Backbone as JSON Lines, residues from 0, in Angstrom:
{"i":0,"aa":"M","n":[-31.92,7.74,65.16],"ca":[-30.81,6.54,65.01],"c":[-30.03,6.56,65.9]}
{"i":1,"aa":"R","n":[-29.86,5.28,66.38],"ca":[-29.19,5.0,67.39],"c":[-27.51,4.61,66.9]}
{"i":2,"aa":"L","n":[-26.51,4.95,67.12],"ca":[-25.04,4.81,66.65],"c":[-24.9,3.45,67.99]}
{"i":3,"aa":"S","n":[-24.29,2.92,66.75],"ca":[-23.59,1.94,67.94],"c":[-22.56,1.96,68.96]}
{"i":4,"aa":"E","n":[-22.09,1.1,69.44],"ca":[-21.15,1.72,70.82],"c":[-19.76,1.74,70.3]}
{"i":5,"aa":"N","n":[-19.61,0.76,69.22],"ca":[-18.37,0.77,68.31],"c":[-17.69,2.0,67.68]}
{"i":6,"aa":"N","n":[-18.13,2.79,67.44],"ca":[-18.33,3.99,66.72],"c":[-17.31,5.01,67.66]}
{"i":7,"aa":"P","n":[-16.37,5.65,67.22],"ca":[-15.35,6.48,67.75],"c":[-16.41,8.27,68.29]}
{"i":8,"aa":"W","n":[-15.99,8.77,68.76],"ca":[-16.41,10.03,69.21],"c":[-15.84,10.9,67.94]}
{"i":9,"aa":"I","n":[-14.48,10.82,67.79],"ca":[-14.06,11.62,66.73],"c":[-13.51,11.46,65.36]}
{"i":10,"aa":"L","n":[-13.3,10.82,64.0],"ca":[-12.25,10.6,63.67],"c":[-10.79,11.36,62.92]}
{"i":11,"aa":"V","n":[-11.27,12.62,63.69],"ca":[-10.11,13.63,62.95],"c":[-9.26,13.93,64.35]}
{"i":12,"aa":"S","n":[-9.42,13.0,65.68],"ca":[-8.19,13.04,66.66],"c":[-6.67,12.8,66.57]}
{"i":13,"aa":"G","n":[-6.54,12.09,65.36],"ca":[-4.92,11.48,64.87],"c":[-4.51,12.95,64.37]}
{"i":14,"aa":"D","n":[-5.1,13.95,63.45],"ca":[-4.66,14.35,62.65],"c":[-4.3,15.48,63.76]}
{"i":15,"aa":"F","n":[-5.7,16.05,64.8],"ca":[-4.69,16.79,65.24],"c":[-4.11,16.76,65.96]}
{"i":16,"aa":"R","n":[-3.75,15.32,66.63],"ca":[-2.36,15.28,67.42],"c":[-1.49,15.71,67.01]}
{"i":17,"aa":"R","n":[-1.36,15.02,65.36],"ca":[0.24,14.97,64.73],"c":[-0.05,16.81,64.85]}
{"i":18,"aa":"N","n":[-0.96,17.22,64.24],"ca":[-0.53,19.12,63.38],"c":[-0.55,20.05,64.97]}
{"i":19,"aa":"A","n":[-1.05,19.4,65.94],"ca":[-1.19,20.46,66.95],"c":[0.36,20.84,67.94]}
{"i":20,"aa":"P","n":[1.33,20.15,67.77],"ca":[2.72,20.71,68.29],"c":[3.25,21.02,67.11]}
{"i":21,"aa":"Y","n":[2.98,21.39,65.95],"ca":[3.46,22.35,65.66],"c":[2.79,23.66,65.5]}
{"i":22,"aa":"F","n":[1.6,23.33,64.43],"ca":[0.64,24.57,64.82],"c":[-0.09,25.78,65.72]}
{"i":23,"aa":"V","n":[-0.27,24.64,67.2],"ca":[-0.09,26.01,67.85],"c":[0.52,27.05,68.46]}
{"i":24,"aa":"P","n":[2.17,25.93,68.62],"ca":[2.97,27.38,69.03],"c":[3.25,28.46,67.67]}
{"i":25,"aa":"F","n":[2.84,28.41,66.7],"ca":[3.16,28.61,65.21],"c":[2.2,30.02,65.37]}
{"i":26,"aa":"G","n":[0.65,29.54,65.83],"ca":[-0.22,30.46,65.78],"c":[-0.05,31.2,67.41]}
{"i":27,"aa":"V","n":[0.61,31.02,68.19],"ca":[1.08,31.78,69.41],"c":[2.15,32.68,69.05]}
{"i":28,"aa":"L","n":[2.88,32.47,67.83],"ca":[3.74,33.2,68.05],"c":[3.65,34.38,66.51]}
{"i":29,"aa":"A","n":[3.08,33.55,65.87],"ca":[2.11,34.83,65.0],"c":[1.26,35.54,65.75]}
{"i":30,"aa":"S","n":[0.71,35.09,66.76],"ca":[-0.35,36.22,67.18],"c":[1.16,36.98,68.24]}
{"i":31,"aa":"I","n":[1.62,36.7,68.21],"ca":[2.71,38.18,69.23],"c":[3.27,38.58,68.23]}
{"i":32,"aa":"L","n":[3.55,38.2,66.91],"ca":[4.29,39.04,65.89],"c":[3.4,39.74,65.36]}
{"i":33,"aa":"Q","n":[1.74,39.81,65.43],"ca":[1.02,40.44,64.94],"c":[1.11,41.64,65.55]}
{"i":34,"aa":"I","n":[0.78,41.37,67.81],"ca":[0.71,42.57,68.5],"c":[2.19,43.5,67.93]}
{"i":35,"aa":"V","n":[3.46,42.88,68.11],"ca":[4.68,43.53,67.77],"c":[4.82,44.66,67.04]}
{"i":36,"aa":"A","n":[4.66,43.72,65.67],"ca":[4.43,44.46,64.51],"c":[3.45,45.3,64.43]}
{"i":37,"aa":"Y","n":[2.41,45.12,65.01],"ca":[0.75,46.48,64.59],"c":[1.81,47.77,65.94]}
{"i":38,"aa":"H","n":[2.12,47.06,66.97],"ca":[2.61,48.1,67.88],"c":[3.45,49.12,67.02]}
{"i":39,"aa":"F","n":[4.57,48.57,66.73],"ca":[5.67,49.59,65.96],"c":[5.16,50.39,64.88]}
{"i":40,"aa":"N","n":[4.78,49.83,63.54],"ca":[4.37,50.5,62.61],"c":[2.97,50.14,61.95]}
{"i":41,"aa":"R","n":[2.3,49.07,62.41],"ca":[0.43,49.53,61.95],"c":[0.8,48.18,60.83]}
{"i":42,"aa":"A","n":[1.51,46.86,61.13],"ca":[1.75,46.12,59.75],"c":[1.14,45.33,60.39]}
{"i":43,"aa":"N","n":[0.37,44.33,59.63],"ca":[-0.35,42.94,59.65],"c":[0.48,41.52,59.43]}
{"i":44,"aa":"W","n":[1.83,41.47,60.23],"ca":[2.75,40.37,59.34],"c":[1.8,39.29,60.39]}
{"i":45,"aa":"G","n":[1.06,39.25,61.44],"ca":[0.93,37.73,61.9],"c":[-0.47,37.75,61.39]}
{"i":46,"aa":"E","n":[-1.47,38.83,60.55],"ca":[-2.02,37.78,59.95],"c":[-2.12,37.73,58.55]}
{"i":47,"aa":"I","n":[-1.13,38.12,58.2],"ca":[-0.09,37.45,56.81],"c":[-0.11,36.03,57.27]}
{"i":48,"aa":"L","n":[0.77,35.88,58.11],"ca":[1.29,34.6,58.27],"c":[0.37,33.64,59.27]}
{"i":49,"aa":"L","n":[-0.86,33.72,59.21],"ca":[-1.8,32.86,59.57],"c":[-3.02,32.56,58.69]}
{"i":50,"aa":"L","n":[-3.18,34.01,57.6],"ca":[-3.87,33.44,56.83],"c":[-3.52,32.55,55.7]}
{"i":51,"aa":"E","n":[-1.72,32.99,55.81],"ca":[-1.22,31.4,54.45],"c":[-1.79,29.8,54.96]}
{"i":52,"aa":"H","n":[-1.95,29.88,56.14],"ca":[-2.17,28.46,56.97],"c":[-3.7,28.59,56.85]}
{"i":53,"aa":"V","n":[-4.19,29.27,56.86],"ca":[-5.78,28.45,56.76],"c":[-6.13,28.91,55.68]}
{"i":54,"aa":"A","n":[-6.62,28.14,54.95],"ca":[-7.69,27.63,53.81],"c":[-8.81,27.55,53.58]}
{"i":55,"aa":"F","n":[-9.28,28.67,53.67],"ca":[-11.0,28.06,54.34],"c":[-11.74,27.94,52.76]}
{"i":56,"aa":"H","n":[-11.13,28.88,51.88],"ca":[-11.95,28.25,50.38],"c":[-11.51,27.26,49.52]}
{"i":57,"aa":"S","n":[-10.49,26.56,50.19],"ca":[-10.01,25.13,49.58],"c":[-10.94,23.87,50.32]}
{"i":58,"aa":"T","n":[-11.08,24.34,51.78],"ca":[-11.4,23.48,52.56],"c":[-12.99,23.17,52.34]}
{"i":59,"aa":"V","n":[-13.62,24.48,52.34],"ca":[-15.08,24.37,51.98],"c":[-15.65,23.63,50.17]}
{"i":60,"aa":"V","n":[-15.05,24.2,49.52],"ca":[-14.26,23.11,48.1],"c":[-14.76,21.91,47.6]}
{"i":61,"aa":"S","n":[-13.51,21.47,48.66],"ca":[-13.14,20.31,48.75],"c":[-14.41,19.46,49.75]}
{"i":62,"aa":"I","n":[-15.0,19.47,50.64],"ca":[-16.3,19.29,51.22],"c":[-17.28,19.5,50.54]}
{"i":63,"aa":"L","n":[-17.49,20.16,49.67],"ca":[-19.23,20.78,48.67],"c":[-18.66,19.6,47.64]}
{"i":64,"aa":"F","n":[-17.29,19.49,46.8],"ca":[-17.42,18.07,46.05],"c":[-17.14,16.56,46.77]}
{"i":65,"aa":"L","n":[-17.34,16.62,48.3],"ca":[-17.17,15.35,48.86],"c":[-18.76,15.19,49.36]}
{"i":66,"aa":"W","n":[-19.31,16.22,49.66],"ca":[-20.74,15.35,49.39],"c":[-21.28,15.51,48.27]}
{"i":67,"aa":"T","n":[-21.01,16.16,46.88],"ca":[-21.49,15.71,45.61],"c":[-21.2,14.5,45.91]}
{"i":68,"aa":"A","n":[-20.16,13.86,45.74],"ca":[-19.21,12.47,45.4],"c":[-19.78,11.65,46.31]}
{"i":69,"aa":"R","n":[-20.14,11.8,47.19],"ca":[-20.61,10.78,48.44],"c":[-22.0,10.66,47.92]}
{"i":70,"aa":"L","n":[-23.11,11.41,47.56],"ca":[-24.46,11.63,46.83],"c":[-24.31,10.55,46.2]}
{"i":71,"aa":"I","n":[-23.59,11.15,44.82],"ca":[-23.81,9.85,43.59],"c":[-22.75,8.89,43.85]}
{"i":72,"aa":"L","n":[-21.66,8.4,44.66],"ca":[-22.03,6.86,45.13],"c":[-23.02,6.24,46.08]}
{"i":73,"aa":"A","n":[-23.68,7.11,46.67],"ca":[-24.6,6.41,47.65],"c":[-25.64,5.79,46.26]}
{"i":74,"aa":"W","n":[-25.87,6.77,45.2],"ca":[-27.13,6.72,44.25],"c":[-26.77,5.42,43.76]}
{"i":75,"aa":"R","n":[-25.54,5.5,43.09],"ca":[-25.04,4.59,41.98],"c":[-24.04,3.02,42.99]}
{"i":76,"aa":"G","n":[-23.82,3.28,43.95],"ca":[-23.25,2.53,44.96],"c":[-21.87,1.85,43.84]}
{"i":77,"aa":"N","n":[-21.78,0.17,43.75],"ca":[-20.56,-0.25,43.45],"c":[-21.0,-0.21,41.62]}
{"i":78,"aa":"G","n":[-21.64,1.08,41.55],"ca":[-21.93,0.65,39.87],"c":[-20.92,0.76,39.11]}
{"i":79,"aa":"R","n":[-20.99,0.41,37.67],"ca":[-19.15,0.49,36.74],"c":[-19.04,2.02,36.55]}
{"i":80,"aa":"G","n":[-17.62,1.56,36.81],"ca":[-16.54,2.98,36.77],"c":[-16.97,3.97,37.9]}
{"i":81,"aa":"M","n":[-17.02,3.47,39.61],"ca":[-17.18,4.14,40.55],"c":[-16.41,4.12,41.36]}
{"i":82,"aa":"A","n":[-15.48,3.53,40.86],"ca":[-13.98,3.08,41.46],"c":[-13.11,5.03,41.95]}
{"i":83,"aa":"W","n":[-12.57,5.13,40.8],"ca":[-12.24,6.45,40.26],"c":[-12.68,7.5,41.7]}
{"i":84,"aa":"L","n":[-13.85,7.35,41.37],"ca":[-14.87,8.63,42.35],"c":[-14.96,7.87,44.1]}
{"i":85,"aa":"R","n":[-14.53,6.72,44.18],"ca":[-13.91,6.41,45.49],"c":[-13.06,7.1,45.56]}
{"i":86,"aa":"D","n":[-12.24,6.55,45.42],"ca":[-10.93,6.99,45.43],"c":[-10.35,8.36,45.3]}
{"i":87,"aa":"S","n":[-11.39,9.02,44.44],"ca":[-11.03,10.47,44.98],"c":[-11.32,10.79,45.9]}
{"i":88,"aa":"V","n":[-12.35,10.71,46.74],"ca":[-13.01,10.68,47.67],"c":[-12.34,10.54,48.83]}
{"i":89,"aa":"T","n":[-11.21,9.73,48.91],"ca":[-10.89,8.83,49.87],"c":[-9.53,10.33,49.81]}
{"i":90,"aa":"D","n":[-9.41,10.93,48.5],"ca":[-7.85,11.28,48.86],"c":[-8.37,13.08,49.45]}
{"i":91,"aa":"V","n":[-9.47,13.86,48.48],"ca":[-10.04,14.57,48.51],"c":[-10.16,14.54,50.45]}
{"i":92,"aa":"A","n":[-11.13,13.63,50.95],"ca":[-11.43,13.84,52.52],"c":[-10.25,13.69,53.28]}
{"i":93,"aa":"N","n":[-8.7,12.63,52.81],"ca":[-7.43,13.29,53.9],"c":[-6.9,14.72,53.53]}
{"i":94,"aa":"R","n":[-6.83,14.94,52.3],"ca":[-6.75,16.4,51.85],"c":[-7.38,17.54,52.63]}
{"i":95,"aa":"A","n":[-8.5,17.59,52.69],"ca":[-9.63,18.38,53.49],"c":[-9.43,18.5,54.64]}
{"i":96,"aa":"V","n":[-8.99,17.07,55.27],"ca":[-9.36,17.08,56.66],"c":[-7.62,17.66,57.68]}
{"i":97,"aa":"G","n":[-6.52,17.62,56.57],"ca":[-5.2,18.32,56.9],"c":[-5.39,19.22,56.29]}
{"i":98,"aa":"F","n":[-6.35,20.34,55.9],"ca":[-6.08,21.51,55.94],"c":[-7.16,22.17,56.85]}
{"i":99,"aa":"A","n":[-7.79,21.59,57.24],"ca":[-8.9,22.33,58.19],"c":[-8.13,22.35,59.34]}
{"i":100,"aa":"S","n":[-7.13,20.66,59.69],"ca":[-6.76,20.76,61.13],"c":[-5.63,21.86,61.54]}
{"i":101,"aa":"V","n":[-4.82,21.96,60.27],"ca":[-3.76,22.25,60.54],"c":[-4.42,24.32,60.99]}
{"i":102,"aa":"A","n":[-5.46,24.47,59.82],"ca":[-6.45,25.85,60.59],"c":[-6.72,25.91,61.94]}
{"i":103,"aa":"A","n":[-7.48,25.12,62.36],"ca":[-7.82,24.75,63.69],"c":[-7.28,25.2,64.57]}
{"i":104,"aa":"S","n":[-5.75,24.11,64.5],"ca":[-4.79,24.55,65.03],"c":[-4.07,25.98,65.2]}
{"i":105,"aa":"A","n":[-3.76,26.28,64.28],"ca":[-3.42,27.45,64.22],"c":[-4.19,28.61,64.5]}
{"i":106,"aa":"L","n":[-5.3,28.73,64.59],"ca":[-6.32,29.73,64.61],"c":[-6.57,29.45,66.29]}
{"i":107,"aa":"F","n":[-6.32,28.44,67.03],"ca":[-6.19,28.08,68.71],"c":[-5.16,28.23,68.97]}
{"i":108,"aa":"G","n":[-4.2,28.46,68.29],"ca":[-2.93,29.39,68.94],"c":[-2.66,30.89,68.81]}
{"i":109,"aa":"F","n":[-3.62,31.09,67.82],"ca":[-3.58,32.46,67.94],"c":[-4.61,33.58,68.86]}
{"i":110,"aa":"A","n":[-5.15,32.11,69.23],"ca":[-6.93,32.69,70.12],"c":[-5.61,32.96,71.31]}
{"i":111,"aa":"L","n":[-4.6,32.09,71.81],"ca":[-3.87,31.81,73.62],"c":[-3.69,33.36,74.15]}
{"i":112,"aa":"V","n":[-3.16,34.22,72.83],"ca":[-2.29,35.26,73.2],"c":[-3.48,36.33,73.38]}
{"i":113,"aa":"P","n":[-4.59,36.65,73.12],"ca":[-5.94,37.46,73.39],"c":[-6.26,36.88,74.82]}
{"i":114,"aa":"A","n":[-6.2,36.26,74.81],"ca":[-6.73,35.31,75.67],"c":[-6.12,35.76,77.24]}
{"i":115,"aa":"I","n":[-4.47,35.78,76.76],"ca":[-3.63,35.48,78.26],"c":[-3.51,37.32,78.09]}
{"i":116,"aa":"T","n":[-3.57,37.88,77.28],"ca":[-3.7,39.59,77.19],"c":[-4.86,40.41,78.11]}
{"i":117,"aa":"G","n":[-6.0,39.44,77.9],"ca":[-7.32,39.99,78.29],"c":[-8.03,40.43,77.56]}
{"i":118,"aa":"A","n":[-7.87,40.39,76.03],"ca":[-8.69,40.54,74.79],"c":[-9.58,39.6,74.39]}
{"i":119,"aa":"F","n":[-10.38,39.41,75.19],"ca":[-11.6,38.07,76.34],"c":[-12.44,38.06,74.43]}
{"i":120,"aa":"W","n":[-12.83,39.34,73.79],"ca":[-13.55,38.87,72.68],"c":[-13.09,38.4,71.6]}
{"i":121,"aa":"H","n":[-11.65,38.94,70.97],"ca":[-10.83,38.97,70.24],"c":[-10.83,37.25,70.26]}
{"i":122,"aa":"A","n":[-10.21,36.72,71.39],"ca":[-9.86,35.59,72.1],"c":[-11.15,34.34,71.14]}
{"i":123,"aa":"G","n":[-12.16,34.96,71.82],"ca":[-13.76,33.99,71.7],"c":[-13.77,34.24,70.03]}
{"i":124,"aa":"M","n":[-13.63,34.61,69.46],"ca":[-13.78,34.91,67.86],"c":[-12.77,33.83,67.01]}
{"i":125,"aa":"F","n":[-11.21,34.45,67.49],"ca":[-10.45,33.18,67.1],"c":[-11.04,31.6,67.49]}
{"i":126,"aa":"M","n":[-11.05,31.51,68.94],"ca":[-11.41,30.15,69.06],"c":[-12.99,29.71,68.31]}
{"i":127,"aa":"L","n":[-13.63,30.3,68.53],"ca":[-15.34,29.8,67.43],"c":[-14.65,29.6,65.95]}
{"i":128,"aa":"C","n":[-14.22,30.6,65.58],"ca":[-13.57,29.8,63.95],"c":[-12.39,29.29,64.08]}
{"i":129,"aa":"S","n":[-11.94,28.24,65.42],"ca":[-11.0,27.44,65.54],"c":[-12.16,26.0,65.73]}
{"i":130,"aa":"L","n":[-13.22,26.24,66.25],"ca":[-14.23,25.43,66.32],"c":[-14.56,25.21,64.94]}
{"i":131,"aa":"Y","n":[-14.87,26.17,64.03],"ca":[-15.52,25.92,62.98],"c":[-14.49,25.16,62.03]}
{"i":132,"aa":"F","n":[-13.45,25.33,62.28],"ca":[-12.47,24.62,61.55],"c":[-12.29,23.11,62.05]}
{"i":133,"aa":"A","n":[-12.85,22.76,62.97],"ca":[-12.54,21.43,63.41],"c":[-13.53,20.8,63.41]}
{"i":134,"aa":"S","n":[-14.56,21.71,63.5],"ca":[-15.97,20.9,62.44],"c":[-15.85,20.47,61.3]}
{"i":135,"aa":"L","n":[-15.05,21.3,60.04],"ca":[-14.76,21.12,58.55],"c":[-14.17,20.02,58.76]}
{"i":136,"aa":"A","n":[-13.29,19.72,60.03],"ca":[-12.46,18.29,59.18],"c":[-13.28,17.52,60.32]}
{"i":137,"aa":"E","n":[-14.28,17.7,61.03],"ca":[-14.55,16.28,61.54],"c":[-15.58,15.65,60.25]}
{"i":138,"aa":"V","n":[-16.41,16.7,60.04],"ca":[-17.34,16.5,58.76],"c":[-16.69,15.75,57.09]}
{"i":139,"aa":"A","n":[-15.48,16.06,57.0],"ca":[-14.35,15.88,55.46],"c":[-14.37,14.63,55.75]}
{"i":140,"aa":"A","n":[-14.14,14.21,57.77],"ca":[-13.35,12.64,57.55],"c":[-14.77,11.69,57.77]}
{"i":141,"aa":"N","n":[-15.5,11.68,57.53],"ca":[-17.01,10.97,57.86],"c":[-17.15,10.53,56.79]}
{"i":142,"aa":"P","n":[-17.68,9.02,56.43],"ca":[-17.79,8.49,55.39],"c":[-19.6,8.7,55.52]}
{"i":143,"aa":"L","n":[-19.91,8.22,54.17],"ca":[-21.84,8.42,54.04],"c":[-22.26,7.88,55.64]}
{"i":144,"aa":"P","n":[-23.27,8.72,55.53],"ca":[-23.89,8.77,57.08],"c":[-24.54,7.44,56.81]}
{"i":145,"aa":"G","n":[-24.21,7.65,58.58],"ca":[-24.55,5.8,58.75],"c":[-23.57,4.51,58.66]}
{"i":146,"aa":"K","n":[-23.09,5.01,57.88],"ca":[-21.88,3.56,57.24],"c":[-20.4,4.47,58.3]}
{"i":147,"aa":"G","n":[-20.3,3.83,59.82],"ca":[-19.13,4.32,60.23],"c":[-19.05,5.81,60.77]}
{"i":148,"aa":"E","n":[-19.82,6.38,60.48],"ca":[-19.93,8.08,60.94],"c":[-19.49,8.22,62.71]}
{"i":149,"aa":"S","n":[-18.97,9.26,63.25],"ca":[-18.39,9.42,64.73],"c":[-19.5,9.9,65.33]}
{"i":150,"aa":"K","n":[-19.47,9.89,66.63],"ca":[-20.83,10.55,67.5],"c":[-21.25,11.7,67.66]}
{"i":151,"aa":"I","n":[-20.27,12.42,67.13],"ca":[-20.0,13.94,66.95],"c":[-20.17,14.34,65.68]}
{"i":152,"aa":"H","n":[-20.79,13.47,64.85],"ca":[-20.99,13.81,63.33],"c":[-22.21,15.03,63.14]}
{"i":153,"aa":"P","n":[-23.09,14.74,64.03],"ca":[-24.2,15.48,63.8],"c":[-24.07,17.02,64.47]}
{"i":154,"aa":"I","n":[-23.27,16.94,66.01],"ca":[-22.52,18.67,66.48],"c":[-22.12,19.17,65.24]}
{"i":155,"aa":"A","n":[-20.97,18.53,64.92],"ca":[-20.54,19.14,63.96],"c":[-20.81,19.4,62.71]}
{"i":156,"aa":"M","n":[-22.14,19.2,61.97],"ca":[-22.67,19.61,61.18],"c":[-23.59,20.5,61.83]}
{"i":157,"aa":"G","n":[-24.18,20.65,63.1],"ca":[-25.48,22.07,63.49],"c":[-23.97,22.66,63.29]}
{"i":158,"aa":"V","n":[-22.75,22.7,64.16],"ca":[-21.97,23.85,64.1],"c":[-21.53,24.44,62.24]}
{"i":159,"aa":"I","n":[-21.38,23.46,61.46],"ca":[-20.76,24.48,60.49],"c":[-22.31,25.1,59.84]}
{"i":160,"aa":"I","n":[-23.83,24.87,60.14],"ca":[-24.87,24.99,59.41],"c":[-25.3,26.33,60.53]}
{"i":161,"aa":"G","n":[-25.48,26.25,61.6],"ca":[-25.35,26.96,62.73],"c":[-25.1,27.86,62.85]}
{"i":162,"aa":"M","n":[-23.61,28.04,63.02],"ca":[-22.53,29.04,63.58],"c":[-22.59,30.4,62.78]}
{"i":163,"aa":"P","n":[-22.83,30.09,61.06],"ca":[-22.69,31.95,60.63],"c":[-23.81,32.45,60.95]}
{"i":164,"aa":"F","n":[-24.91,31.64,60.92],"ca":[-26.1,32.39,60.83],"c":[-26.36,32.79,62.6]}
{"i":165,"aa":"A","n":[-26.22,32.49,63.2],"ca":[-25.45,33.06,65.11],"c":[-24.76,33.9,65.0]}
{"i":166,"aa":"L","n":[-23.3,33.92,63.97],"ca":[-22.85,34.98,64.5],"c":[-23.19,35.97,63.44]}
{"i":167,"aa":"S","n":[-24.17,36.0,62.93],"ca":[-24.42,37.17,61.85],"c":[-25.72,38.37,62.52]}
{"i":168,"aa":"R","n":[-26.19,37.41,62.9],"ca":[-27.47,38.22,63.97],"c":[-26.64,38.38,65.57]}
{"i":169,"aa":"T","n":[-25.51,37.93,66.08],"ca":[-24.8,38.68,66.98],"c":[-23.88,39.27,66.96]}
{"i":170,"aa":"V","n":[-23.27,39.27,65.99],"ca":[-22.21,39.89,66.03],"c":[-22.01,41.36,64.56]}
{"i":171,"aa":"F","n":[-22.73,41.65,64.35],"ca":[-22.55,42.18,63.01],"c":[-24.06,42.74,63.19]}
């Protein structure tokens, strides 16, 4: 399938531009707090702050709902009583993109400090997590396949499906 020339490359760039100026520095500060608190009394304050901004389960459940609802909409089309489902898909997609873009920005910021201090393995793992959440945001933002999806949507689907398998084989 060849995408048309007027499809955007990425649908969530606006969300990343809005969230990154706040959440990337937040991630950097959380990472610094993690290093300092762990150095003095082995506390995980930075981890606790970061995990408050990473809503993994909420994002995944939202995307599973979106896939199911979009499948029903593709099957039923504009049938009777489908307006509420179409509105729900729009609302849940906006919220899932918000969750995922905040998490991706915070994880990116959290990864910068280990990259600067030379802990490249940890920085790489946090960057991969940031990429995974950015892919979740892109998948949540895309409508039904073939109807206005972005050019990077197949790559984002590949990251979502392939990364857990690849990491389970190489990391653990």
